[in-house]
N, C-alpha and C positions, 0 to 999 in steps of 0.2 A: 457338089456345088452347095453350100449353105442356102437354105431358103431364107427369106427375112422372117424376122420374129418381132413380136408385139414392143412397141415402143415405151420401154419400161426400164431405160438406163441398162444397168447391170442385173434386173431380176431375173432376166431369162437366163442366166448362168445357174438358177437354182431351180430349174425344171425336176420334176419328180420322176428320174428313171433308174435310180439306183437303189439298192439294198439298203436299209436302214443305215448300217455303220458308214457306207459309202456315202451317203447321202449327207450324213452328219460332216465327215471329213470334208466333203466337197463345200459346203457351208463355210468351213473354216477356212479352207485354202482360198476359196475366193471373194467370201463376203467383205474382206477388207481390202481387196485388190483394186489396184486401179490399172487401167492400160497405159496410163502416162507414168512409167516407171522410170523416172529419171535417173534413180539409183542404180539401175541397170544399164546404163550407158557405159561402154568400155572406156577405161580412162585412156587409151590411145585409139587412134583412128584405126589402125591395123593390128590385131594381137599377135603375139607369137606363134600361135598356133591355131587352126580351124578345125573345129569339131566335125567330125565326118558326117554327122547326121544332118549338118546343116550345108555343108559342102563338099559334095562326092569327091571333087576334084579341087586340090588348091590352086587358087589363082590369085593374081594380084587384083586389087580393088583401088580405083582411082579416087582421089578426092573428089572429083565431079559426083562420082557414082555414090560415095558416102553422103555426100550432101543431098542428093537426089531421094537417096533411099530414106534419109531422116524427115523428109518432105513426106514421102508416102506414108511414113510410119505415123507423123502427127496426124495426118488425115483420116487414116485407119482407127487410130484411138478415139478421135471425133465420132466417127461413123459408128464404132462400135459402142460408145457411151449412149449415142441416141436410137440404139437398136437395130440400126441398118447393117446387120452382120454380113450378110453376102458380099456387101459393098466393102465393108472392112476388110474381108478375108481377100479380096482381090487386091486392094492397097497393100496388105501384108506381104501377099506374094510378090508384088511389084518390089516392095521394098527389099526382101530377100533375096531375091533374082538378082537384084542391083549390087547388094552388098549382104553376103551370107553370113557375116559376122556382127549383123546388127542384132544385140541382143533383145533390144524392146521389141522389135518386130517379131524375132522369134518367140518371145514368150507370149506376145499377144495373140499370135496365131495358135499357138498352142490352147489358149483359154478357149478361142472359138472351135477348134478341133474337139477338145474336151468337152464342150456344151453340145456338140452334135454327135457325142456318142462314137467319135473315131479316135479312141484312145491310143492306138498303136502311132499313129501320126503325133497326136500330142505328147506322147513319151519323148519321140524323137526330137521335137522341137523344146520340149522342157530339158531334154539332155543337153542339147545344143547351147542353150541359153546357160545353163548352169556351168558347162564347160567353160564358157566365156566369162563368168562371174561367180566362181567357185565359193565366194564368200557370202553369197547372197543366199536366203532360205526359200524365197518365193517359188523358185523353179522347183525346189525340192519339194515343197508343200504341194504343187501342181503335180508333180510327177508321182508322188505317193498317193494322191487323190486317183489319177488313172490306173496305177497298180491296182489300187484296190478294187476299181470298177472291173479288171479285168480277173480278179480273185487272186492276186498275187501279193497277198498279204505280208510275206517275208520280205521282199523286194520294197514295201512300202515302208514297213518298220526301219529297214536300212537305211532310206532316205531321212525319215523322221529322227532317226538317231544322230545321222550326220548333220540335220538341221539345228536340232538341239545343241550340238556342240558349237556350231558355227554362230548360233544367237541364242545362249543360255537364258537370257531375260525375254524371250518372246513367248507371251502367254498361249497364242494360238498353237504354236508349234508343241507345246506340252500336252494341250488339249488332244490335239491332232493325234500325237504320240499314244497318248492313253487309249485313245478310241482304237487305235490300230492295233495296240498290245491286247487290249480287250478282246477284239475280233480274233487275233490269233490265240487266245485261252491263256495268256500269262498275265493273271490277275495282279501278281505282285508287281511288276512293271508298269501295267496299267495305273494301280493304284498309285504308285510313286510319281507316275506322270501327272495324273489329274491332281494329286497334292501341291505339286509343284505350280500348276497352272493356278489355282486357287490362291497359292500365296502371292503370285504375281498380280493375279485379278480376282479378287475377293466375289466379284458378281457375276462371275463365267458360270451361267446356269448349265453350259453343256458340261463342263468339268465337275461342277458340285453333282450334276446327276449321274454322271459316269463314276464318281467316288463313291456315292451311296450304293449303285449297282455292285461295284467289285469289293465293298466292304471294307474302303479305306478309312 
């Protein structure tokens, strides 16, 4: 069970417990994130297929359960933004228990797991959220961050490659991709990614610094 953290909104997500590159990517993946990700709400109440990470046994979800899960998710988001992380995690757990196809709850719970260094759990929830919303880059960024924290750099770069294809105009994705490839030792791809990030967001200090490091 996660313990309550200081009341700093989402600042608790930036605690220093990762190596430099993972820390930098963590900042990119989470600094602009909100637990209130309306864009992650599935278009249909019940998707065609449930990700195994979210629902080991497929089952029907009633409309009442969907509605109640959404209420728990909204409460969890509010608690998380206030720094009441343990209570937020409880609410996210209730939401996922009621509706294992709730991408918002899965994503929010993954952020909490990630902040508590529970990266295997985070990866499972990010994967489930991504499976429900394959066109969204947020779960891919989150999963890449946890992969980097576990030293799985190739898996992280694969996620960031996919994210850059899904949203080629997202500067955060390109900066994160540059950092991942820099850690992998591929200076050419790192430089190309940083260059793309700077072209999209000229004041991106992380991308500009990265570009200077790799000689782009």
